[in-house]
C-alpha positions as CSV (number, residue, x, y, z in Angstrom):
1,M,117.9,65.0,-82.8
2,N,118.8,62.0,-85.1
3,N,115.6,61.2,-86.9
4,T,117.0,57.9,-88.0
5,A,116.3,56.5,-84.7
6,F,112.6,56.5,-85.5
7,P,111.0,54.4,-88.4
8,R,110.0,56.0,-91.4
9,S,107.1,55.3,-93.6
10,S,105.8,56.5,-97.0
11,L,102.6,57.5,-95.4
12,G,104.2,60.4,-93.4
13,D,106.4,60.9,-90.5
14,N,103.7,60.4,-88.1
15,A,102.7,57.2,-89.4
16,P,104.8,55.0,-86.9
17,W,103.1,56.7,-84.3
18,R,99.7,56.1,-85.6
19,A,100.7,52.5,-85.8
20,A,101.6,52.6,-82.0
21,L,98.5,54.0,-81.2
22,Y,96.6,51.2,-83.2
23,I,98.5,48.7,-81.3
24,V,97.8,50.1,-78.0
25,V,93.9,50.3,-78.8
26,A,94.3,46.6,-80.1
27,S,95.8,45.8,-76.7
28,A,93.0,47.2,-74.8
29,L,90.8,45.4,-77.0
30,F,92.3,42.0,-76.5
31,A,92.6,42.7,-72.6
32,T,88.9,43.4,-72.8
33,M,88.3,40.1,-74.5
34,N,90.0,38.3,-71.5
35,A,87.9,40.2,-69.1
36,L,84.7,39.3,-70.5
37,A,85.6,35.8,-70.7
38,K,86.6,36.0,-66.8
39,Y,83.1,37.6,-66.2
40,L,81.3,34.9,-68.0
41,L,82.9,32.2,-66.1
42,L,82.4,33.7,-62.7
43,P,79.8,31.9,-60.6
44,G,76.5,33.7,-60.2
45,T,76.5,35.5,-63.5
46,G,73.7,33.4,-65.1
47,P,73.9,30.0,-66.4
48,E,77.2,28.3,-66.1
49,I,78.8,28.6,-69.5
50,G,81.8,26.5,-70.0
51,V,85.2,27.5,-71.5
52,L,84.7,25.4,-74.7
53,Q,81.2,27.1,-75.5
54,I,82.8,30.6,-75.0
55,T,85.7,29.5,-77.3
56,F,83.2,28.4,-79.9
57,A,81.2,31.6,-79.7
58,R,84.4,33.6,-80.0
59,Y,84.9,31.7,-83.2
60,V,81.7,31.7,-84.7
61,F,80.6,35.2,-83.9
62,G,84.3,36.2,-85.2
63,T,83.2,34.4,-88.5
64,L,80.0,36.2,-89.0
65,F,81.5,39.8,-88.3
66,L,83.9,39.0,-91.0
67,L,81.5,38.4,-93.6
68,P,80.4,41.9,-94.1
69,I,84.2,43.0,-94.3
70,L,84.6,40.6,-97.2
71,Y,81.4,41.4,-98.8
72,S,82.2,45.3,-98.6
73,A,85.8,44.4,-100.3
74,R,84.2,42.1,-102.7
75,I,86.3,39.3,-101.7
76,V,85.2,35.7,-102.0
77,P,87.1,33.5,-99.8
78,R,88.7,30.7,-101.3
79,T,91.9,28.5,-100.6
80,V,93.4,25.3,-101.5
81,H,95.2,24.9,-98.0
82,S,92.1,23.5,-96.0
83,V,94.3,21.2,-93.9
84,K,96.9,23.9,-93.1
85,Y,94.0,26.2,-92.0
86,A,92.5,23.5,-89.9
87,F,96.0,22.9,-88.1
88,R,96.3,26.6,-87.6
89,A,92.6,26.8,-86.1
90,G,93.5,23.9,-84.0
91,T,96.4,25.4,-82.2
92,G,94.6,28.8,-81.9
93,A,91.5,27.4,-80.4
94,A,93.4,25.3,-78.0
95,G,95.2,28.4,-77.0
96,V,92.0,30.4,-76.5
97,A,90.4,27.7,-74.6
98,L,93.4,27.1,-72.1
99,M,93.6,30.8,-71.7
100,F,90.3,31.0,-70.8
101,L,90.8,28.0,-68.5
102,A,93.7,29.8,-66.8
103,I,92.1,33.0,-66.1
104,T,89.4,31.3,-64.0
105,H,91.9,30.1,-61.4
106,I,94.7,32.7,-61.4
107,P,94.7,36.7,-61.8
108,L,93.9,38.0,-65.0
109,A,97.2,39.9,-65.3
110,N,99.2,36.8,-64.3
111,A,97.7,34.6,-67.0
112,V,98.1,37.1,-69.8
113,A,101.8,37.8,-68.8
114,I,102.6,34.2,-68.8
115,S,101.0,34.0,-72.3
116,F,103.3,36.7,-73.5
117,S,105.9,34.1,-73.5
118,S,104.4,32.6,-76.7
119,P,107.1,34.4,-78.9
120,I,109.8,32.1,-77.3
121,F,107.7,29.0,-78.3
122,T,107.4,30.6,-81.9
123,M,111.1,30.9,-81.9
124,I,111.7,27.3,-80.9
125,L,108.9,25.9,-83.2
126,S,110.3,27.8,-86.1
127,M,113.7,26.5,-85.8
128,L,112.3,22.9,-85.7
129,F,109.6,23.1,-88.5
130,L,110.6,26.0,-90.5
131,G,114.3,25.8,-90.8
132,E,114.8,29.2,-89.2
133,S,118.1,29.8,-86.9
134,A,118.5,31.8,-83.4
135,N,121.6,34.0,-82.7
136,R,122.8,34.3,-79.1
137,Y,120.5,37.5,-78.5
138,R,117.6,35.2,-79.1
139,W,118.5,32.6,-76.7
140,L,119.1,35.3,-74.2
141,A,115.4,36.6,-75.1
142,A,114.2,33.2,-74.6
143,A,116.1,32.7,-71.2
144,L,114.8,36.2,-70.0
145,G,111.1,35.3,-70.9
146,F,111.3,31.6,-69.4
147,A,112.7,33.4,-66.2
148,G,109.8,36.1,-66.3
149,V,107.3,33.1,-66.3
150,T,109.0,31.4,-63.6
151,A,108.7,34.5,-61.5
152,I,104.8,35.0,-62.1
153,A,104.0,31.3,-61.9
154,A,106.1,30.2,-58.7
155,P,107.1,33.3,-56.9
156,D,107.9,31.2,-53.7
157,A,110.2,28.8,-55.8
158,S,107.6,26.0,-55.4
159,I,106.4,23.9,-58.4
160,F,104.3,25.4,-60.9
161,G,100.6,25.5,-60.0
162,L,98.2,23.9,-62.2
163,A,96.7,26.9,-63.4
164,S,100.0,28.4,-64.3
165,L,100.9,25.4,-66.1
166,I,97.7,25.8,-68.2
167,A,98.7,29.4,-69.1
168,V,102.3,28.1,-70.1
169,A,100.2,25.4,-72.4
170,A,98.1,28.3,-73.9
171,A,101.3,30.1,-74.6
172,L,102.8,27.1,-76.4
173,C,99.6,26.7,-78.8
174,M,99.6,30.4,-79.2
175,G,103.3,29.8,-80.3
176,A,102.3,27.0,-82.6
177,E,99.5,29.2,-84.1
178,V,102.0,32.0,-85.1
179,T,104.4,29.4,-86.7
180,T,101.5,28.0,-88.7
181,V,100.5,31.6,-89.7
182,K,104.2,32.1,-90.9
183,W,103.7,28.8,-92.8
184,L,100.5,30.0,-94.3
185,S,101.7,33.3,-95.3
186,N,104.0,32.0,-97.8
187,Q,101.0,30.4,-99.6
188,G,99.7,33.6,-101.2
189,D,96.5,34.1,-99.6
190,R,95.4,37.6,-98.3
191,A,95.4,38.7,-94.5
192,I,91.7,39.0,-94.3
193,V,90.9,35.8,-95.9
194,M,93.5,34.1,-93.5
195,L,91.5,35.6,-90.6
196,F,88.2,34.2,-91.9
197,F,89.5,30.9,-92.5
198,G,91.1,30.9,-89.1
199,N,88.0,31.8,-87.4
200,M,85.6,29.5,-89.8
201,F,87.6,26.5,-89.0
202,G,88.0,27.4,-85.1
203,A,84.0,27.5,-85.1
204,L,83.9,24.2,-86.7
205,L,86.5,22.5,-84.7
206,T,85.1,23.5,-81.4
207,F,81.3,23.2,-82.1
208,L,81.1,19.4,-81.1
209,P,83.5,19.7,-77.9
210,A,81.3,22.5,-76.8
211,L,77.9,20.5,-77.2
212,P,78.1,18.1,-74.2
213,A,78.2,20.9,-71.7
214,W,76.0,23.4,-73.8
215,V,73.8,25.9,-71.7
216,W,71.4,28.4,-73.2
217,P,72.9,31.9,-72.4
218,E,71.0,34.7,-70.9
219,P,70.5,37.9,-73.1
220,L,73.3,39.7,-71.3
221,Q,75.3,36.6,-71.9
222,W,74.7,36.4,-75.5
223,L,75.8,40.1,-76.0
224,S,79.2,39.4,-73.9
225,L,79.8,36.4,-76.1
226,A,79.3,38.4,-79.2
227,A,81.5,41.1,-77.8
228,I,84.1,39.0,-77.1
229,A,84.3,38.2,-80.8
230,L,83.9,41.9,-82.0
231,V,86.6,43.2,-79.8
232,V,89.2,40.6,-81.2
233,I,88.1,41.1,-84.9
234,I,88.5,44.9,-84.3
235,G,91.9,44.4,-82.5
236,Q,93.1,42.3,-85.4
237,R,92.2,44.7,-88.1
238,L,94.1,47.4,-86.2
239,V,97.3,45.3,-85.8
240,L,97.0,44.7,-89.7
241,H,96.9,48.3,-90.1
242,A,99.5,49.1,-87.6
243,M,101.9,46.6,-89.4
244,A,101.2,48.2,-92.9
245,L,102.3,51.7,-91.4
246,A,105.5,50.7,-89.5
247,E,107.9,48.1,-89.0
248,A,107.1,45.2,-86.8
249,N,110.0,45.7,-84.5
250,F,108.8,49.0,-83.8
251,V,105.5,48.5,-83.1
252,A,105.7,44.8,-81.4
253,P,106.7,46.2,-77.9
254,F,103.5,48.2,-77.8
255,M,101.7,45.1,-77.6
256,Y,102.8,44.6,-74.0
257,S,100.5,47.2,-73.0
258,T,98.0,44.2,-73.0
259,M,99.4,43.1,-69.5
260,L,98.9,46.8,-68.2
261,F,95.3,46.8,-69.1
262,S,94.6,43.4,-68.0
263,G,96.1,44.4,-64.6
264,L,93.9,47.4,-64.6
265,F,90.9,45.2,-65.4
266,G,91.8,42.8,-62.6
267,V,92.2,45.4,-60.0
268,L,88.9,47.3,-61.0
269,L,86.8,44.4,-61.8
270,F,88.0,41.4,-60.2
271,D,89.7,42.6,-57.0
272,E,93.0,41.2,-58.0
273,M,96.0,42.9,-56.5
274,P,99.2,42.7,-58.5
275,S,102.3,41.3,-56.6
276,P,105.9,42.3,-56.6
277,A,106.8,39.0,-58.5
278,L,104.3,40.0,-61.1
279,F,106.0,43.2,-61.8
280,L,109.5,41.5,-62.1
281,G,108.2,38.5,-64.6
282,M,106.2,41.4,-66.6
283,A,109.7,43.2,-66.9
284,L,111.8,40.0,-68.0
285,I,108.8,39.1,-70.4
286,V,108.9,42.4,-71.9
287,A,112.7,42.5,-72.1
288,S,112.6,39.1,-73.8
289,G,110.0,40.4,-76.4
290,V,112.0,43.4,-77.1
291,L,115.0,41.6,-77.9
292,L,113.1,39.0,-80.2
293,A,111.6,42.0,-81.9
294,R,115.2,43.5,-82.5
295,F,117.1,40.4,-83.3
296,G,114.4,38.0,-84.6
297,R,113.3,37.5,-88.1
């Protein structure tokens, strides 16, 4: 067998596959985050917590969970790019809130699958604002991705439903956040510092909007809110470890296992049976992502 078909790492021949395992575990954690949010938004699970309050909790608990990591690494978070971090946090928080809103109205797997069209928006926004270029393969990837979104959101060829459009808007915001992260990555801040400021500014930006509909959660709801942030932080750390072990174009396709975990949670926890259109859309979106990972920068 030709070993050049597999990415190599200075940390050993099995490092890429360990990276893939990290990505799959991270994907399960990200799917868990959405499942927990959907559970909190269901009626009858306690006081009715709103989307903005859950989004705020996700960021404030994320900030708190990152503090001991920074302390153990003896890192004092400092930056001179506060405005850029605020912009990144604004797009990220909008994406999270819109995703939480979408999953209250459409099946978990559908919303998550649509959100995976975000790399298309990242490509377009990077071309517009970062001066990147796109070859014919990347445009083909964009066409496949949008076809996948259409298959999921409007299987009967009707106009997109409002909830599906909300999921598309979430994908747009996520794409904008990744574009901003690429912008910030050229400023010299460490990855853990970028994570910290992303969570801190996200908490600051969502605090006031969450106040008007604030309710006091029950103990189990507090636990679920903290768990949402914890699984995201662990997932993000695993992604960082994976990117250090293998090339992004090798590990990125494994991220699509998030859709599988989301579908599994939907079936087991919320009685959401996947449709044939969902599988077709997933296949097109995965093909789009693989093309972007292969031919994107």
